N, C-alpha and C positions, 0 to 999 in steps of 0.2 A: 512718454510713449507708453500706452497701456499694454499690459501683458496678460494673456489668458493662459491659465494652467489647465491641463487635462491629463488624465492617466493614459499611458501608451504601453504597448507591449515592448519589453526591453530589447527583444531581438529584431522584431519587424518594424517597430516604431509606429504601428497602426494604432489608432485610438481604440480604447476599450471602454465598455460601458461602466460609468462611474457610480450610477445609482441603480439599484440598491447596492451595488458593488460587483466586483468581478471574482469569480471562482473558476479556475481552470478545471476542465474534466481530465486533463493530464495532471496527475498528482506528483510524479517524480520522473524527471529525465535530466540527468547530469546534476540536478539539485532539486530541492523542493519547489513546487510551482505556486503561483499566486493563489491565495486563499487557503493554503494548507499549512499545517505544522506537523512536525515529527516528534513523537514522544516515546522513546524506548523505555521499557521498565523491566526490572530484574534482568538486566543485560550488562555486558561489559565489552570493552574494546569496540564500542560503537563509533561509527564514522558516518556522518550525513553525506559527506562528499569524499568517497574513497577514490582517489585519482587512479585512473588506469585499470580499475577493477570491474568496470562495466562491460557490457557487450561491445565487441570490437574496440576495446581499449578506452571507452568513454568512462565517465564517473558512475559510481553506483553507491547505494547505501548499504553498509555492511555492519555486522555485529555478531556477538556471541550471546545467545539467549539461554539463560538458566532455565531449569524446570519451572514452568508457569510464566516465564518471561516472554515478552512480545515486542514487536515494533508496531506502534499505533500511528496511524495517519489520521489527523483530525482536521476537519474543514471548518473554517470560520463562518458561523451563522448559517450553515447549510440546511438547517432544519426550518428556516424561516422563509415565508413567501418571497419570491423574487430571486432566491438563490436555488436551493433544492436541486443540485445537479444529479442526484440519484433518481429523482422523480420520473424522468423519461429514459433513463439509461437501461440497457439490456444486460451488460456484462461487466465484470471486473476482470481486467487483463493486467498481467505483469510478467516479467522475466525473473527467474530465480535460479540460484545455483548454490551448491555447497561451497563453503570457504574453508573447509577443513584442510590443514596442511599435512596431516598424518594419515597413513593407511591403517593404523592401529584401530580396530573396531571398537575398542574401549575408550578411545580418546574423545569421541564425539558421537552424537546420534545422527550425524549427517556425513556419511562416507563420501569421499570425492567421487564425482560423476553420477551420484544417485540423487533422485528427487528428494529434497528435504521434506520430511513428514511433519507438517505444521497444521494446526487448527486455524481456520479463517472464520472470523465472525464480524458482523456489522451491528452497530448500535447508535443510539443517540447519546452523545457524551454529556450534553447539558442536563438531560433528564435521567440519565443512567438507566435507560431502557434498551431492550435487545430485540433483534429479529427472532422469529420463531424457530430457526434452525441454524446450526453451524455446519461447516463442511471441512473435511480433511483433505489436504492436498493428496491427489492420487493420479495415477495414469489416466483416469477417466477425464480429468480436466487438463492434463499436461501433455506436452509434446516435446520430445528431445530435439534441441536445435543444433547441437554441436558445441564444441568448446566448453563443455560442462554445463551449458545453460539449458533451461527448460522454459518454454512458453506456456503460460497458464491462462485459460479463459474459463471463468466460472459464471454461468448464468445467474443473474441476481435473483431470479425466481427460486433458485435452490435454497436461498436463505429464509424463505417464507416470512417475510417481514410483516405481512398483513395478519399473520397468526401470532405474532409476538407482542410483547408489551410496548414496542416502539410504535405500533399502530399501522404504519405504512412506510413504503420505501422512500417516500418524499421527505420524511423526517429524519432519515439516517444522516449522520455527520461524522462517522468514524469507522475505520477499517482496522482490524487487528490481525496480525499473523503471529500465532502463539505456539511456543514449544511446550508440549505436554510430556516429552520423554524424560527419563531419569537423567540422562547425560545431556550436556550442553549441545545446542544446535548452532553451528557456525554457518551463517548465510550471507549472501549478497542479493539485493533486489535492484531491478532497473526497469525503466519504462512502465511505470504503474499508471493505469488509467481506468476511468469508467467510461464505457462507450455504449 
């Protein structure tokens, strides 16, 4: 009996494009999604799947970022023709909250209930090239949702990729959320996507 193998979505069992490959525009929801990897650096207490820590009790990605530390989400071959999910996307969207357990203002740079102040930047990981601008999380891009969570939507045009060494948005394959504060940043992220 001949058997034919094909890639399918793990939840819906619908076929997915196998060539050149599949990269989800949803980067993280309960876990890292197809085509993406997670690479924290200068971080501690990191959890890729923090059970019950996400919005409405789902899973989220959490960690403590030291000064200069970040959570990087890197896409497999996203800078190559046939992939390039950033090429036609308009926004980077995600949910974020402080994961600080203390009300002591010296314990963390991310007090409970406040929007974590992080730098967000885009780059091409393979070539080590960057977009022309970075952005800081601020009320300009964030909306308080309740239960300590903020919904963030940053227009990809804000990163000015055409003006940077990366050359264009289509060649971007990495997103970093970085702590530049002196004290640690305790954060959780959920529902990360490019749309």
